[in-house]
Every structure is written in structure tokens, then in C-alpha cells.
C-alpha positions in Angstrom: 130.2 58.3 -15.4 128.1 55.6 -17.1 125.4 55.8 -14.5 124.9 59.6 -15.0 124.6 59.2 -18.8 121.9 56.5 -18.4 119.8 58.7 -16.1 120.0 61.6 -18.5 118.8 59.4 -21.3 115.8 58.2 -19.3 114.8 61.7 -18.4 115.0 62.7 -22.1 112.7 59.8 -23.1 110.1 60.7 -20.6 110.0 64.3 -21.8 109.5 63.2 -25.4 106.6 60.9 -24.3 104.8 63.7 -22.5 105.0 65.9 -25.6 103.3 63.2 -27.9 99.7 64.1 -29.3 96.5 62.3 -27.6 93.9 60.5 -29.9 90.2 61.3 -28.7 87.6 58.4 -27.9 84.5 58.4 -30.3 81.0 57.4 -28.7 78.6 55.8 -31.2 74.9 57.1 -31.1 72.0 54.5 -30.7 68.6 54.6 -32.4 65.4 55.1 -30.3 63.8 52.2 -28.3 60.0 51.6 -28.4 59.5 50.0 -25.0 55.7 49.4 -25.5 52.9 50.3 -27.9 49.4 48.7 -27.3 45.7 49.2 -28.0 43.1 48.4 -25.2 40.8 46.9 -26.1 42.1 45.4 -29.2 38.6 44.9 -30.6 35.6 47.2 -30.5 32.1 47.6 -32.0 31.5 50.6 -34.3 30.9 53.7 -32.2 33.1 52.5 -29.3 36.6 53.6 -28.4 40.0 52.1 -27.6 43.0 53.6 -25.8 46.5 53.6 -27.4 49.4 53.5 -24.8 53.1 53.9 -25.6 56.5 54.3 -24.0 59.6 55.3 -26.0 63.3 56.0 -25.0 66.0 58.0 -26.8 63.9 59.6 -29.4 63.9 63.2 -30.5 60.5 62.9 -32.2 57.6 60.5 -31.8 54.5 60.4 -34.0 51.5 58.0 -34.5 49.5 57.6 -37.6 46.8 57.7 -38.7 44.8 60.5 -37.1 47.1 61.1 -34.1 50.2 62.9 -35.1 53.2 64.0 -33.0 53.2 62.8 -29.4 55.4 62.8 -26.3 57.8 60.0 -25.5 55.2 58.4 -23.2 51.4 58.8 -23.3 47.9 57.6 -23.9 45.4 58.6 -26.6 41.7 57.6 -27.1 40.8 56.7 -30.6 37.5 55.8 -32.2 38.1 54.2 -35.6 35.1 53.3 -37.8 36.9 50.4 -39.4 39.7 48.0 -38.4 42.8 50.2 -38.2 46.5 49.5 -37.7 48.2 52.4 -35.9 52.0 52.9 -36.5 54.3 54.6 -34.0 57.5 56.2 -35.5 60.4 57.2 -33.2 63.3 59.2 -34.6 66.7 60.5 -33.4 70.2 61.3 -35.0 71.0 57.5 -35.1 67.9 56.4 -37.0 64.2 55.6 -37.0 62.2 52.7 -35.5 58.5 51.8 -35.8 55.9 49.7 -33.9 52.2 48.9 -34.6 49.0 48.4 -32.6 45.8 47.1 -34.3 42.2 47.9 -33.3 39.7 45.5 -34.9 36.3 47.2 -35.4 33.2 45.0 -35.7 29.7 45.9 -36.8 27.5 46.3 -33.7 24.5 43.8 -33.5 21.1 45.3 -34.1 19.3 46.6 -31.1 16.7 44.2 -29.7 13.1 45.0 -30.5 11.2 46.8 -27.7 9.6 44.3 -25.3 6.0 43.3 -25.9 3.4 44.5 -23.4 1.5 42.2 -21.2 -2.2 41.4 -21.8 -4.8 43.6 -20.1 -7.8 42.1 -18.3 -10.4 44.8 -18.6 -13.1 42.9 -16.6 -13.9 39.5 -15.2 -16.9 39.0 -13.0 -19.6 36.4 -11.9 -23.2 37.5 -11.8 -24.8 36.7 -9.5 -21.9 36.1 -7.1 -24.0 33.9 -4.8 -26.4 31.1 -5.7 -28.3 28.4 -4.0 -27.4 24.7 -4.5 -28.4 23.7 -8.1 -28.5 27.4 -9.3 -26.4 29.0 -12.1 -24.2 32.1 -12.5 -22.8 33.9 -15.6 -19.1 34.5 -15.9 -18.3 37.6 -18.2 -14.9 38.8 -19.3 -13.1 41.3 -21.6 -9.4 41.0 -22.3 -7.0 43.1 -24.6 -3.7 42.2 -26.2 -3.8 38.5 -25.5 -3.2 35.5 -27.7 -4.7 33.0 -25.3 -7.4 33.2 -22.6 -8.2 30.3 -20.3 -10.7 30.1 -17.5 -10.3 27.1 -15.1 -13.0 25.3 -13.1 -14.2 23.4 -16.2 -14.6 26.3 -18.6 -11.4 26.1 -20.7 -10.2 28.2 -23.6 -12.3 31.2 -24.5 -12.2 34.3 -26.7 -11.0 37.7 -25.8 -14.4 38.6 -24.6 -17.6 36.7 -23.8 -19.7 35.0 -21.2 -20.6 31.5 -20.1 -23.0 30.0 -17.6 -21.7 27.8 -14.7 -23.5 25.7 -12.1 -20.9 24.8 -9.4 -22.0 22.3 -6.7 -20.0 24.1 -4.1 -18.4 27.6 -3.6 -15.8 27.9 -6.4 -13.1 30.4 -7.3 -12.6 30.8 -11.1 -9.3 32.0 -12.4 -8.9 33.7 -15.8 -5.4 33.6 -17.3 -4.6 35.8 -20.3 -1.3 35.2 -22.1 0.9 36.5 -25.0 4.6 36.5 -25.8 5.3 39.0 -23.1 3.9 36.7 -20.4 0.6 36.0 -18.5 -1.7 37.9 -16.2 -4.6 36.5 -14.1 -7.8 37.6 -12.4 -10.2 35.7 -10.2 -13.9 35.8 -9.4 -15.9 33.6 -7.0 -19.3 32.0 -7.1 -20.6 31.4 -3.5 -22.9 28.4 -3.3 -25.2 28.1 -0.4 -26.0 24.5 0.5 -28.9 23.8 2.9 -27.8 22.2 6.1 -28.7 18.5 6.3 -31.1 17.4 9.1 -29.4 16.8 12.4 -27.9 13.2 12.8 -29.4 11.7 15.9 -28.7 8.0 15.0 -25.4 6.4 16.2 -23.5 4.1 13.8 -24.2 0.4 13.5 -22.5 -1.8 16.1 -19.2 -3.4 14.7 -19.1 -7.1 14.4 -15.9 -8.8 15.6 -14.0 -10.8 13.0 -10.7 -12.0 14.4 -9.2 -13.4 16.6 -11.9 -16.0 17.0 -13.3 -16.9 20.4 -10.9 -19.0 22.4 -7.9 -18.1 20.2 -4.4 -18.2 21.7 -2.4 -15.0 21.0 1.4 -14.9 21.0 3.9 -13.1 23.2 6.1 -10.2 22.3 7.5 -11.3 18.9 4.3 -11.4 16.9 1.8 -8.6 17.0 -1.7 -9.0 18.4 -4.1 -8.2 15.5 -7.8 -7.4 15.9 -10.2 -7.1 13.0 -13.9 -6.2 12.8 -16.6 -5.3 10.3 -17.2 -1.8 8.9 -19.9 0.1 10.7 -22.4 2.2 8.8 -23.8 5.6 9.3 -25.8 7.0 6.3 -26.3 10.5 7.9 -22.8 11.7 8.8 -20.5 8.7 8.3 -18.2 6.8 10.6 -15.3 8.8 12.1 -13.4 6.3 14.2 -13.5 3.1 16.3 -12.7 2.5 19.9 -11.0 -0.9 20.8 -10.6 -2.2 24.4 -8.5 -5.3 25.3 -8.8 -6.2 29.0 -9.3 -8.8 31.7 -12.4 -8.8 33.7 -12.3 -6.3 36.6 -9.1 -4.7 35.5 -8.1 -1.4 33.7 -8.0 -2.0 29.9 -4.6 -3.2 28.8 -5.3 -1.7 25.3 -7.6 1.4 25.1 -7.1 3.0 21.7 -8.9 4.9 18.9 -8.4 4.1 15.3 -9.9 5.3 12.0 -9.5 1.8 10.5 -11.3 -1.5 11.1 -8.1 -3.2 12.2 -5.6 -2.8 15.0 -2.2 -4.3 15.6 0.2 -4.1 18.5 3.1 -6.2 19.8 2.6 -6.9 23.5 4.1 -8.9 26.4 2.2 -9.9 29.6 3.2 -11.6 32.8 2.5 -15.3 33.2 -0.2 -14.7 35.8 -2.3 -12.9 33.3 -2.5 -15.4 30.4 -6.2 -16.3 30.7 -9.6 -14.5 30.9 -8.7 -11.9 28.2 -11.5 -10.1 26.4 -11.8 -7.6 23.6 -14.6 -5.4 22.2 -15.1 -2.5 19.7 -17.5 0.4 19.3 -17.9 3.1 16.5 -18.3 6.9 16.5 -19.9 9.0 13.7 -18.9 12.5 12.6 -21.3 14.2 14.9 -19.8 12.4 18.0 -22.4 9.7 18.6 -21.1 6.3 19.7 -22.6 2.9 18.9 -23.1 0.3 21.6 -20.1 -1.9 22.3 -19.8 -5.0 20.3 -20.3 -8.4 21.9 -17.2 -9.4 23.9 -14.9 -12.1 22.6 -12.4 -14.0 24.8 -8.9 -15.3 24.2 -5.8 -16.5 26.0 -2.1 -15.6 25.7 0.9 -17.8 25.2 3.2 -17.7 28.2 6.7 -16.4 28.0 9.1 -19.3 27.6 12.3 -19.4 29.6 13.3 -22.9 28.5 11.9 -25.5 26.2 13.0 -29.0 27.0 11.5 -30.5 23.8 13.4 -28.0 21.6 16.6 -28.4 23.6 16.4 -32.3 23.6 19.4 -32.7 21.3 21.6 -30.8 23.8 20.7 -33.1 26.8 22.6 -36.0 28.2 20.4 -39.1 27.8 21.0 -42.3 29.8 19.0 -45.4 30.9 21.6 -46.9 33.2 24.5 -45.3 35.0 27.6 -44.5 32.9 26.0 -45.2 29.5 25.1 -42.2 27.4 22.4 -42.8 24.7 22.5 -41.0 21.4 20.0 -38.4 20.3 18.0 -39.1 18.3 17.9 -42.7 19.4 16.6 -45.6 17.3 13.1 -46.9 17.8 14.5 -50.4 18.0 17.1 -49.7 20.7 16.3 -52.0 23.7 18.4 -49.7 25.9 15.6 -47.2 25.5 15.7 -44.1 23.3 14.7 -40.4 23.0 13.8 -38.9 19.7 11.3 -36.6 17.9 8.1 -38.0 16.3 6.2 -35.9 13.9 2.5 -36.0 12.9 1.9 -38.6 15.5 -1.5 -39.6 17.2 -1.6 -40.0 20.9 -4.1 -42.0 23.0 -6.5 -39.0 23.2 -7.1 -39.4 19.4 -5.4 -36.1 18.5 -2.6 -35.9 16.0 0.3 -33.7 17.1 2.8 -32.1 14.7 5.8 -32.8 16.9 6.4 -34.7 20.2 9.4 -35.9 22.1 9.2 -39.7 22.7 11.2 -41.0 25.7 10.9 -44.8 25.8 12.4 -46.4 29.0 14.9 -49.3 28.9 13.1 -52.5 27.7 13.1 -54.2 31.1 10.7 -54.3 34.0 10.9 -51.1 36.0 13.2 -49.6 33.3 13.7 -45.9 32.9 15.3 -43.2 30.7 16.4 -39.6 31.8 17.7 -36.5 30.1 19.9 -34.0 31.9 19.8 -30.4 30.7 22.7 -28.3 32.0 22.7 -24.6 32.8 18.9 -24.0 32.9 18.0 -20.6 34.3 14.8 -20.4 36.5 13.3 -16.8 36.4 11.1 -15.4 39.1 7.5 -16.5 38.8 8.4 -19.6 36.7 6.4 -22.7 36.4 7.0 -26.0 34.7 4.3 -26.5 32.1 3.9 -30.0 30.7 1.6 -31.9 28.5 2.1 -35.7 28.0 0.6 -39.0 27.1 1.2 -42.3 25.3 1.4 -42.8 21.5 -1.6 -44.4 20.0 -1.6 -48.0 18.8 -1.3 -50.1 22.0 -3.3 -50.7 25.1 -0.7 -51.8 27.7 1.3 -48.6 28.2 1.7 -47.2 31.7 4.6 -44.9 32.7 5.6 -42.4 35.3 6.6 -38.9 34.0 9.2 -37.2 36.1 10.9 -33.8 36.2 13.2 -32.3 38.8 16.3 -30.4 39.6 19.2 -32.9 39.5 19.7 -34.5 42.9 16.4 -33.3 44.4 12.9 -34.6 44.9 10.8 -34.7 41.7 8.8 -31.6 41.0 6.7 -33.7 38.5 5.8 -37.3 39.4 2.7 -38.3 37.4 1.6 -41.8 36.3 -0.3 -42.0 33.0 -1.8 -45.2 31.5 -2.8 -45.6 27.9 -6.5 -45.2 28.7 -5.9 -41.9 30.5 -5.4 -39.9 27.3 -3.2 -36.8 27.4 -2.7 -34.9 30.7 -1.4 -31.4 31.5 0.2 -30.0 34.6 1.8 -26.9 35.9 4.4 -27.0 38.7 5.6 -24.0 40.6 9.4 -23.5 40.5 9.5 -20.6 42.9 12.0 -22.5 45.1 14.6 -22.2 42.4 13.9 -18.6 41.3 17.0 -16.8 40.1 19.1 -20.1 40.0 20.9 -21.7 37.1 20.5 -25.5 37.6 20.8 -28.9 36.0 17.3 -30.1 35.2 16.2 -33.7 34.5 13.1 -35.0 32.7 12.4 -38.6 32.0 10.0 -41.6 32.4 10.0 -44.9 34.2 7.9 -48.1 33.7 5.2 -49.2 36.0 6.2 -52.8 35.8 6.6 -54.0 32.3 8.0 -51.7 29.6 5.7 -53.1 26.9 4.1 -50.4 24.8 5.5 -47.6 27.1 5.6 -45.2 24.2 5.8 -42.1 26.4 5.5 -38.8 24.6 6.0 -35.2 25.7 3.7 -32.7 23.8 4.9 -29.8 25.9 7.7 -29.4 28.5 8.6 -25.8 29.1 9.6 -23.4 31.9 7.3 -20.4 31.5 6.9 -17.2 33.4 
């Protein structure tokens, strides 16, 4: 019974709720939206135009002032204000009104540039006569319009707009007239041809050059220092000297140097084989501008320094010096060392009366039949090598007498030469072909011939050359 009553009440309540009145939802209106409003360009000169562009949403009316009026929601309009103008866009609907502005700045246009000036006009420019003989004259005449400056080159200079002047060129000359104003410059040319009589034919060759250096008998270097030859200037009054011809040669052989040069000097770095050190000659001749050659100059002779493979004097500090087995001597040694010594002597006179700038003195041990030797290790002997020596005894005594020796260690002496004080200075060359291509230990030294008194043995030269 209770359950039925409750159900009835629930049904009644639902029926009453369904019959209740419904309240409607109110939607609020929004004002328009100006999405964009621009002027392009924002600045113009008077007489130019700009374009207004706009985009509006939710409006029932859109207008632009001044001078435009009602427009669509979106659009573009070309305007040409004469003064700076601010344009106002107004958008309207039931909810309200909104505005936006775009400004066009109007500037006064710069004045138009003046019309360009016209260039000068060269009405005439001529030489009369156009051809003259050497020493003659011609008249330049000209007429120019609309110029502020008129210049004629060739030594004439500034002139008026019209006129004439006399010229006497020494050779054919082209004259240029330049007329100028603020617009620029224009030019015109005229030429005066000068006929010069041909000189008489040159039938005389130049004078013979005179050799200056190197002097006769000079010794020229090898490879590292150039050979330099100099001679006097040749003369040729008619046509002038064009070039010189230098030859450097050995008698009976093709010239080693055979060159042409415009100068009175010639330089070249050279190297020659040892077999060609002597009997060198050189000479020069001159050619003029019409091709005539002078006679050859007198020959001048010279010799050449050999190529040096090894210098025993320069390498003396590296040698092992001794005067008895097992006892090494110092280098340089003392002049008072009775064990003997090896050292350099400078500006020293030998028994030939000549003062030498540098020698190697090798004094034997101070005993009868004493000796001193120096061993040079690792000496390379090239093909064609010779041992070239020059030696003697230092001046100041009379009793000196020594034997100079040189040899490969452990072999028979290649040099074995006795020199007494009265013999002066002697030279020798010994062929080392037996040792060609070998690297050997080489020994030089001296031994007494009896007493060691005054055995001041000196090496002026001791070199392996090739």
C-alpha cells in the first residue's frame, strides 16, 4: 500500500515539472572589428598617389573620410592628397561604432633639374700646309663655339675660341685641340708631316773596344762568384753603337761564352772542369746601327781557379796531429812546443820573399829526423782529382830543410818533396786517379832532413782539386 502511494506521488511531481514555463537565452551583439587599415606608401610628393587598403568584419556600414565615402567591408582606393592627410575609417553595426586612421604625408617635390648644357662645337681645326721640310713652318687655325676653355697640345697651350698660330716641329707631329665647358670636352686633331732628308750612308764601323777588366793574367773564380768582363765604350758618330759581341774561349776550341749585349759589361756565373783551367782568352767587338762590325779587340788571357774537393789547410783544426805514436798534439799548437806543432800563421813572409796572408806551419818534433803528421778522416776523392800543393820555409833562417809528404793512410806517399831554405817556394800537382770515387783517410806532414833546426815548414796551399 505504501509503495503504490509513493509511486503515484513521483509521477505527479514529474508532470508538474514538465508543465513549468522555459526562460529563453539572450545573445549579446558585438561592435564591428577593423582588421586592417593602411596607406601605401605612407609618404608621397605632391602630384603622386597612395593606396588605402582596409579589411573590416561585422559591420553594416563602412565609410572613409575625407573624399572617399561609403565603401565595402574590404577594398582598396587610390588617393592623391595635395597636403598631408589623415584618413578615418568608420565601421558601424547595431552594437556600436569603431574607427581607425591611416596617414599620408605629402611633401613638396624638389624642383626639376635644369636642362643639361650642350658640349662645345669645334667648327674647324687644320694645319696649313700639312707637310713641311725640316726647319719649315706651318699655321694652325681653329674656330670653336660654346666653350669656356680651348687648349692645343704640342707646345701651343691655352688659346681663344678662334685664331691661328705658327708652329715649326722638328719631326712629324699630331696636334690635339681640346674644347671644354661644364658639359664636358671634345677634341679634334690635325697633323704636320715633317720631311727630314736622309743622312748620308754610314760606311764606317764603330771604334774597336778597349778591354778594361779582368786584367791580363787574372785568376777568375769557380761557380759561386760571377765572371765579370768590362770594356770601353765604342764610338760611331754616324749611326751610333747598337751592341757588343763578347767571346770567352780557349785556343782552338768552340767559344765557352759567345754572347751579344747592349752594355759595355757582361757577367755570368760559370764552372769549368779542372783540365780547362789555363789558356783562357776573351775579346770584344762592336756593331753600329747599320750592321757594321768593328775589328775584334786585342785578346786578353786569364786562368780559372780549380774546383776544390777538399782543403787541408782550412780543415787543419779537424785533423789528428801527432809527432810520435800514441801522442796527439793540440791544434793550434804552441810555437814553443818541442814535440812539434801545427798552427796557422798570418801575414807571414816565406823564403821566396813573398808575404802570404795565411799559411799552415807544420814544425816537426825538435829532434834529429823528427816528424809531424796530420790525419784527415773521410776525405772523398772525385774523378779527375789532383793534389795541388804549394809550400816552403818561413823567412828568417838559413838552415831549414824538410821533406813534405802527403799520402793515403798506410800507402806510399803521393807527395815526397824535399825543400831547403834556399829553394824558395815550390808547387806540385799529383794525380789522385788511383783513389777516384773513394772516401779515404789522408795524411799530410813533414820530416826533418837531419837536424830540426829552423825547419819552419809552411803550406801555402794543400787542396784536392778537380
